[in-house]
N, C-alpha and C positions, 0 to 999 in steps of 0.2 A: 505494500499500499502506499503510495507516494505523500510525502512531508505535506501536514496542514498550512495553506498560506496564511501569513501572520499580516499582512499587509492588504488594504483595501485598493482595486483596482484603480488604474490612472487611467482616465479617458479624457479624450479631448472632447470638445462641443460637436465635430462632427461625427465622431464614433456613437456618441452619445443618443445624436439623431437618429444614425443606422439602426442602433439597437430596437428603438422604439418604432422605426420605419418597418424592419423586420417581423415586428410581433403585431403588427396592425393585419387585418384581414384586406388581402391585395385584390380581389377579384368581387366583384358585382352580379351575385348569380341571380339575384331576384330584386323586382323592382323596389323602389324608395320613394315614400312620397318627397320626403324631406330634401333628398338628395335633388329629385328632378326641381324643388321648389328654388333650391340655391343654384340651380343650372336656368330658373327663368320658366320654367314649364308648371304650371299649375295643373297638375294631375288628379284633379278632383275624383276623376271616377276610381282611384286606387282607396278612397277613405269613404265615399258616398255612392250608395245606401251604407250607413253604417255596419259594419259588421256585427254579428249576434250571436252568443254563445248557444252550444246546444240546451234543449230543455233539459237534460241529463244533469248536465253541467250545474245547470242553475238550480235544481233540486238539491243537488248534495251540497253544493256551494250554501243556499240558504240555511240548510237544517244543520251546517256545522256554524255559520254566523249565529245562527238563533243561540246555539249553548255557548258559542265563545262570549256573546253580550250578558249572559247570564252569568257567566264566571265573572265576566271584568266588573260586573255590578255587585258581586255579592263577596268576591275573592281578593279582589284587588284595592289596598288600600295605598292611593298614590302618594298621600302625605306621610304616609309611614315609608316609604321608599326613600321619599324626598330628606326624612328627618333622619334615617337611619344608614343613607348612602348605600343602600344594600336591596336587593330583591329577597324578598324572605324564602328559603329553601322550598317552604310548603306552597308559595306561589309556584314555584318551577316545577315542582312534583304535580301541583294541580294540573298544569298546562301540558306537561308530560301525556298523563293520563288523558287528557281533552283530545291528544293527538295533535297538539299544536306544534310540535317539532317536527313533523311530518306532514306540514300541509301542501308541500310541493312534491312530495315523493308518491310515486306510483302506488295505487293498492297493491300490488304483488309483492310488493316488499315491505307492506303492513304501513304504507303510509295512507292519506286523506285522498291525496291526486287530486288536487284543486288544482282548478286551471290558474294563469296571472291572472286574471281579472278578480277573482274572488280570493285569492292568495292576497290581493292588495289591499281587497276590501277589508279581510281580515287584519293585515296591519295597522289600516287606519282606523280601526276600531280599537284594538286593544292598545296603538301608540296612543290613542286619545285617552286611554286610563292611565297610561304609563308610558311614555315614550322611553324607558331605559328598557322596559319589557320589550315595545318594539324593536328596538336596537337590537337586542338579544336574538330575538326571533331570526331577524332578516340579516346579522349577520352568520345564523348558523345555516340559513338555507340559500341565501340568494349569494353570498361568495365561499360560505364554509364548504363543506365535505360534501353536501350533495350534490350540487348544481355541476359543478366540474367532474363529477362521477358519472352524472347523467349524459353529459354532453360528449365526454373522453376517457371516460372509466372501461376496463374491460369487463366482461361479465363477472369472472369471478371477484373482481373488484366490487361490483353492485351487489352480489350477493352476500360477500363479506360485511360490507359496512352500511348500506342504506337500510335495512333493518333494525341495525343498532340508530342509526339516526332518526329513524322514524319516531323512534318511542323512549329512548334511554338517553341516548350519548348527545351531549350537546358539543357543535364544533366550531372553531375558528378559523381565520385567514391571517398568515403571517407572510405578509410581504415589506413592510416599512421597516427600517433600521434606524438606528441613531442618525447616520448621516446621509441615509436613502430615504428619500422621497417620493417625486415623481420622476427622478431619474433612476433607473434599474440598472442603466449600465452600470454604475458603480456598487452593484450587490455586492457584499464581502462574505455573508454565509456561505459557507462551503460544504459540497455533499461529496466526498471521494470517494470512489468506486473500490470495493474490497471484493474482489470477485472469484479470490478462493482457486486464482490462477487460470479463470475462463473469461475469456470478452464478451461483453454483452452491450449492446448499444441501441438496439431498437426491442419493442414490446417489453411487456411488464413480468419477468421472467421470476420464476420460483426460486431459482437460487443465486447466492449472492447476496452482498448487502452494500450500502452505502453510510459513510460515517459523516454527521453531521456537526459542523462546527458554526457557532456565531451568537448572535444577539438580536434579536427582534422587537422592536420596539411599538407601541399603540396596538397589541395584540387584543382587539375587541374579542370578548369572552375568554381570552387566553386564560384567564385566572380560573376560570371554574371548567373549562373544555377536558371532553375526553379525547375527541380526536382533532388536529390539526393539518391543515393544509398549510405545508411549508415550500417557500419558493428559495431554494440554493441554489448554486453556481457550480455543476459539474468540472473539474478541471478536464482539458482535451488532453487526451492520451490514445496509445494505441487499443483501437478497439471501442473508443470511447469519442463520439461526436463533443460530447460536452455542453457545455451554456448552461443559462438559467433553467432548470428544472422544479417542475411541483411533485408534492411527495405528498402521501397521508402519513401522519406520523403519530403514535398512540402517545397521546400529552403523559402518561404516566409512566414512560419508557425513562428507564437507567441517564442519567447524563442532560436531563431537562430540570430546570430550574427558574419557576415565576419569581422573579427578584425584587416587583415592585407591581403593588395596584396603584394604577396612576389617577388621580383625581382631577376634575376639571370644572370649569364653571356651571356646567349643565350636564343633565344626564349624569344625576347622583350616583344612582343605582348601575352604572355601565360598570360590567367585571372587564376592565382593561388593564394590560399590564405591561411587562419587560419579559422576555421568556430567553434564555440562555441555554443553548445546546451545547454541551461538550462532550466529544466523541460519541455520539448518540448512533446507534446502529440500526438503521432502517432496510427492511428486506427490499430486495430489489422489486419485489413483486406490487409494492406500495408505492412504486413510481408511477405517476398518471401521464400519460402520453409517451413518447420519445425523449432522449435528451435534448434540451435546446428550445423543447416547447413549453415552456412555465410561462412567458408572458404571453404567447398567442392565447393558451387557456386561460388566463387570467383576465386578457381583454375581450375575448369572447365570451365568459362565463358574466363579465361586466355588463355584455348587451342587453341581456335582460334582467341583470342583478340590480343594475341602477335603477329599476323601476321600482323597488321597495321603498329607495329615499322618499321620492314624491308621492307616494301613497300615506306614507306619516305626514306629508306635507298637507297633502288634502285634507287629511283629519284634523290637523290642527287650524287648516281654515275654516272649517266647518265649526269648530269649537268657538272660535275667533266671532263668527257671525252670529253663534248662540247668545254667548255673552254681551257682547256689543248689542244686539237686539234688546235683550232684558234687563239693562243696565243703562241703555240711553232712554228707553221707554220710562224707566221708575225716576231716575235723577232728572230734578227740574231747575233750570236757572232762569231767572228774568220772566218767571210765569208762565213757563213752558219747557216740555221736556226738551235735555240738550239735543237728541237727534234731529229735532225739528230745526236747530241751529247749522244753517248751510256748513258751516267750518265744521261742525260734526258728521252732519249728513253726508258729506263727499267723503268722508271715511269710512263711513258704514259701506256707500254702493260701490268703493272700491272693494272692500272684504267681501261683499255678496258676489259682484261681478267677476273678481277674480277667482273666488273659491269656486263657482261653476265653470270657469274655464280651466282650471287647474285639474279637476274632476274629470270634463271632457278628454284633455291630453291624457291624461294617466289611463282612462277606460279603452280611449282610442287606441292608443300605444301597445297596452296589455291584451284586446282582442285581436289584434295585427300579430302579436306574439304567440299568442293562442294557436291562431291558423296557420301562421309559420308562412304565408305566402308572400310576404313581403320582407324584405332585410331592413330592421328596425334599428340599427347600430346609432342613427342620426337620432332618429325620433327618441329613443330611449335616453340619450345625451341630452337632449333638449328640454327632454321633461326633468330628468335631474337638476339641469343648470338652471331653467325658470321656475320649478316647484322650489327649489331651496332660496333662491333670490325672493320671491313673492311672498313666500312664506313669512320670511323674516320681517319683510315689510310690512304682512298684515300683522304680524303679533307687535310689532314696533306702534303702528298704529291704535290698537287693541288699549295698550299700554296709556298712551296719548288721549285716547277717552274716557278710560278710567281715571286719567289725573293720577292724583298721591295715592288713591287705592291702587292703581296699578302700578305703582313703582313699591308699594308696600306688600311683604311677604303674606301669604294665605295663612298660616300659620298666626301671625302677627294680628290681623283681621278677625283670625277666629278668636284671640285672646280679648278682644274687645269687643265681641258679639255682633262684628259681621259675617255677612257670607265669607266663606273663605275660599276667593276665586285666585286660583296661581298662574295670574297674566305675566307675571315676572319672571317666574319659572320657566313659562312657555319660550319666554324672548330667549331666555338661556339655554334653554334645551334646544331652539330650532338652531342658534349661531353655528353650529358643529357641522350643519347640514353644508352650507357653502364651502367645506373643507373636504368633510367625507368622500370617499369614492371620488378622488379628482377633485381639486378645489373649482373655485368660478374660473380662474385665470387658467389650469390647466383645462379644462374644458371647454374653454374660447377656444385653446389653440388644438384640441383634440376634433373638435364638429369643425375647426375653419380648414382642417387638413383633409377631412373628408370630403369638405363641400368644393374643394378647389381639384379633389380629384381627377376629376373628367380633365381639368386642364393640365395639369402634371403628368397626364397619361399620354398626352397627343404632343406636349411642348416642354416638357419637365427637362429633358437633354439641352434645350436650348439656353436654360439659364443654369446648367450644371457647370461649373468651372472646369470640372475634371474631365469631361466628354469630350471626345476627339473633334476635328471638323466634320470628320464624315458623319457622326452621328449626329452633329448638330445639323447639318444638311438635310438627313434624313428625317429628322423631328422637325426641320422647316417645312417638309414637304408634308408630313401629316398632321401640321396644325393648320397649314394652308387649306387642305381638303375640308378638317375639322370645321374651322369659323368659317369659311364659306357658307357652309349649310346652317350653322349654328346662329350666326350675326345676324342675318336679316330675319330671323324668328322672334327677336327681343323687341322689333320695331311696334308690332301693333298683336293685337290677339283679343280676345271675347270679353277683356276687361273694359274695352273702350266701346263696347255695345250695351246700350241702355236694356235691352232685351234679355240678356244672358243673367243664367241661374235664376229662371223664374220661380223657379219651383220653391224656392224661398222667399219670395215674396207672398207674404199673407198680412195679416193685421199691421204687425210690424214687419218690417221690408229689411230681411237680411241680406239681399241680392246684392246691393250695393257693396256691400263690405266682402263681398266674395269678389266681386268685377275690383273693388281696391286691392285686393290682396293678389291678383293675377296680374293686374299693372303693376306691383309693388315688387313682386317676383322679378318680373323684366328687368324695373330699375335696379334691382340687388344684381344682378346677372350684368348688367353693363356696368355697374359700380366695379365688380369684383375685376372683370375683364379689365378696365381701364386701369385700376391699379395694378393689376400683375403686367401690363404693357409698360406701366411708369417705373416700377420699383424691379421688375424682373426677380433675379436672384437676391435682393434685399427685401420680398415681399415677406419672410418669415420674420424680419426683425420689426415688422410694423403690427406690433401686437396691439396696440390700440386700435387701429384699422380693423383689423381681426376681428377684435371682440365686438366691436359695434355692427359689423357685419352678420355676425352670429346671433347678436341680440335681435336683430331685425329678424333674421328668419325664424327664432323663436316665437316672436311677437307673431309674425303671418301662420305659423304653426299653429299658435294657441286660438288666434282668429277662426282658422279654417276648422278646427278641432271644435270650437264652440259652436259655430253655427251648424254643423253636420249633428253635434248633441242636441242640439233645439230642435233639427227639424225629425229626428229621432224620436224624441218626448212625444213632439205633435202628432207624429204618425202613431204612436200606442196611446194616445190621450192619456199621458202622464205628466202633467203640469204644462203641456205644450206653450200655454199664451205664455206663462211666467218666463219659461224658459227661454222664449225669443225675447222676451224683455231682459233677462240677463245677460243673453248674448250680445244684444243691441248696445246695451251698457258697456260691456266690455270691449266689443269692438271699437266704439268710439274713445275708450280711453286707450286703448292698445294705440290707433290710430295716431293720437297725439305722441305719443312716445316714439312710434316709428320715425315720425317727421323728425323729432328733436335727432334722433340717432341719424339721420339722413344727414341734417345740418353739421353735426358734428365728426362725420366722415372726413369733409375737407376744410372745416373750419375749430381747428381745436389747438392745444396747447401741446402737443404731443413733442415736438421738436425742443420746446424751451423746456419742458418737463425734463427731458433727458441732459440737457446743458446743468439744469439745476441738480440734478440727483449726482451727476461727476463733481458738483461743486461741495455737495455734502458729504460725498465719500472723500473727496480731498480733505476736507474738514476746513473750508471755504468759509462755511456759515457756522463754525463751531461757537463764535461769540453769542449766538441766538440762543444757546440751550444754557447760557449762565442765568444764574438767581433760582437756581432750584436743586432739590437735593433728590439723589436718585435712591428710592428705598430697595433696590433691587439687592438679594443674596448675593455672597461671595461664589463661584465655580466657573467653570468654563461655559460657552456659550452651549457646545454641544459634548456630552459627556464621551470619554474615551471606550470604546466596547470592544478590547482585545480579545480575542479567543483564547479559551482556558477553563480550568473549573470555577464554579462559582464559589463566592466566598459568602454568600449570603442565605438566611433561611428561605427555604421553598414554602411560597404563599400559594401554591396549587389547592385548590379545595374543590374537587369535584362533589358533584351534590346527587347523593344516592337516598 
């Protein structure tokens, strides 16, 4: 067995991008509504009529939701979880008995076999009772052992681990390290093959082992987990391709130590820790997929796994609306309820309209995931990005509507005899969603990369400095053919015809909003093309511009989903008129945001900001920091995490 590396890999910016690029799915085998939207093509036919779940899926899902609601109302004490910073063991045991650990696991493995739609409805429900429980269930099923095994596991792995995950065992996902976040090229945890004299590089063999060494940070569920999905770097050697690789690891294995249970500003019940691996032997049969496929497995898993986060954001929006309605109707100022004052009423309208749109985005994306007719990698990423940002805004507006009571803790409100409304807790709990599973900034870049994929596919070699003149000439010819066909289609479209989308014209007219989406999608595509022509290879450095492009696309997707959902509800006779009103309000609010974003595409302070940042880093403005004291404690910005045995107490506490 080769020696364990003791230094973190040193990579250049270009090498880091190459690792990320190799991990993303390269092909588009199925249609994508959002991809077409960024290309200026409004494919309403891909989402309308709104896809619907099968009757048996609805029945199974509704039956479980009824049981889960009863459990949430009778067994979960959110205030206790917040106070004790821990989910009681009996609550987790109750969730196990209910089958909540196996919501997404097929019934043949002992799971409930819920669809993505109903899994998300369940997360919204339980997350409203306790966001910490929602995070536990989500991390276990969306990114923990069940999802990657469902997509990439061998039959033997599924037979071995999925029944455990469905009923008894909690799983966790371990990728992040103390000095590695969204740049996995620098991953330092190693998995050194110990073949016993036999080379193995593909498949999940029954013989041989890997020896894991390293430290993982922010291991959600890691403190209580029974099973771990661990990403580690396999060194390249004879018979071993090497690269970042995924493993299922028994959390009780010798050499694994949970060294710390981390505490955060929100999600106080989250079982999140620091986990050290020292000479941990993992059977080769526990490797998921081939060596080097770890990042691709992680990213593919997240394509649908990311939908769990906006599910809980939808639940938060619904609760914000309930509290805002009840409070602002009861609280009077200057002779009338505060809701009737325009300054407060606009906030309530925003919460109501945005909650409707977020649920529309979530349900549409989830149903498309269930049907598997479309590639939803962009839709899921947009749902995560948009849901996390808008939910934080809604929670902040609720705190403002509640005034001083919004800033006061629920425990303090209860102590003085008022309703214990945890508005400030919600704001703290939701804040992590803008960081979890890809920060807003990373999501902007990830989505932008997918949005310009068609351009890079035909013209990427033109702006690649490493390509030869022959490659550039070939790319130029391909780009000429592509743009000769594509650009003329961006000039005119159905959005300019007043009769387009007439089926959305009811007592409230939504057809105009869809025409706006169609026109704006073409404008968005023209703006992207112009920017690529202008900046070429420097396009990837224009992160402010790319972020605004993505945000416009997110708004257009949300507007489309809201209109389609409103028409679905109307056709079903289920609050159709009210749904049309909410969709109309949302679209009008969204259009204002879109126009502002377009204005900021070309009129912004991005260049000046870069100059200021360079000055800040150089100490040019250090004088501005004078006059304060820094209450921060001592210690390094990033803790050293060299491999080796642990010197700390093992805080691992499996729940049995």
